[in-house]
N, C-alpha and C positions, 0 to 999 in steps of 0.2 A: 699250529699249537706250540711246536718250540720256540718261537719268537715270543710269543705272549708268556712262557715260564721265565724266559731270558729276560724280557721287561720287568716281569713280576721280582725276580732274584735281584735285577740291578737295583730297582726302586728299594727293596728291604735293605742292600747294602748301602745306599745312600741315606736312608732314613737312620740306619744304625749309626752310622759316621757322624751325621747332624747331631743326634741324640748324645754321642760321646762327646762332640764338642761343648754343647750346651754344659753337661755334668762338668766336665772339666774347667769351664769358664767359672759356673757355680762354686765349684769347690775352692779355687784358688780364691774368689771374692770372701767367701765366709772365713778361709783361713787369714787373710789379712784383716777382715773385721775383728777375728777373735785375738789376733795379735794385738791390736791396738786397744782393745778392751782390757787385756791383760797389762799393757805397759800403762794406761791409765790408772789400773787397779794398784800397781806397785808404786807408782809416782804419789798416789795419795796416801799409801800405808808409809812410805818413807817421811813424807811430811808430818804424818801423825807422830811417827816415833821422834823426830825432830823437835816438834813441838812438846812432845811429852819430856824428852831431856832438858830442854830450856836451860842454857848454861847461865843465863843472863838473870835468872829470878822472875817471878811473876809480871813485876811492875815494867818490864822493858817492852812487853808486847800489847800492853793495856790501851795504847792510844789506837792500835789497830783493830780491837775488839769493839764493834758496833753495838753491841748488846749489852750495855754497862746498868747495872742496877742504878736507883736515882742515889741510894746511899753510897756509892763508890764514886758518882760523879761529885756529890757534894763535898766527901774528902779530897777527891782531887782540887776541887774549887779552893777550899781552905788551904790545903797546902800551896797552891800557886799564888795566893793571897800573901801568905806569911812570907814565900819566896820573893815576890816583887815589891814587899816592903822595905828590905835591905840588900836585895842582890837585882842584878840585871840578868832577866833570863833570854837565851839566846834559843831559838829552835831550828832543829833542822830536819827535814823529813826527807826519808831516803826513797828510791825508786820502788821499794816494796811497799810504800806506805806507813812505815816505822816513823814515829816521831820521836826525835833525840832532844832532850831539854837539857841545856846546861845551865844551871843556878849559881854558878860559881861568882864569888865577888871580884869586881873589877880591880881590887887593890892586890889581889892574892897573885902572888908570882909563881910561875911555873919551875923558874929557872932559879938556881942560886945566884947570888951577886957575882960570884968567883967563875961562874961557868962560861965566862964570855960575852959576845956581843951577839944578837941574832943579825945575820946580814942576808939580805935577798940577792940572787943569782939566778943566771940562766944557763942553762945546759947548752953547752956548743957541740 
């Protein structure tokens, strides 16, 4: 009879240890999942704040907006036709998908005549 009670007690202790390990494992996984969700939330919040600040104006990120209205697309096409008629257009797309359009005339000089000459060089 004493052996039976000893086996039952050791069995209960073993089951208790297994349950505690499972609960600890689940707690840590839920904690990691919650931290990931919070991080994603704060990243999205920061993106939203940066988009609202937008120091470059509304037209800067227009090319990355996939849902433009038909009117906005027509206006963009008209501006581009005007630009193409008397200027050369150069486009550069960044890694973020933002397209930068340079509509300056070819004859327009960036530097004054007295600023010197541009010389290509290599760093040593």
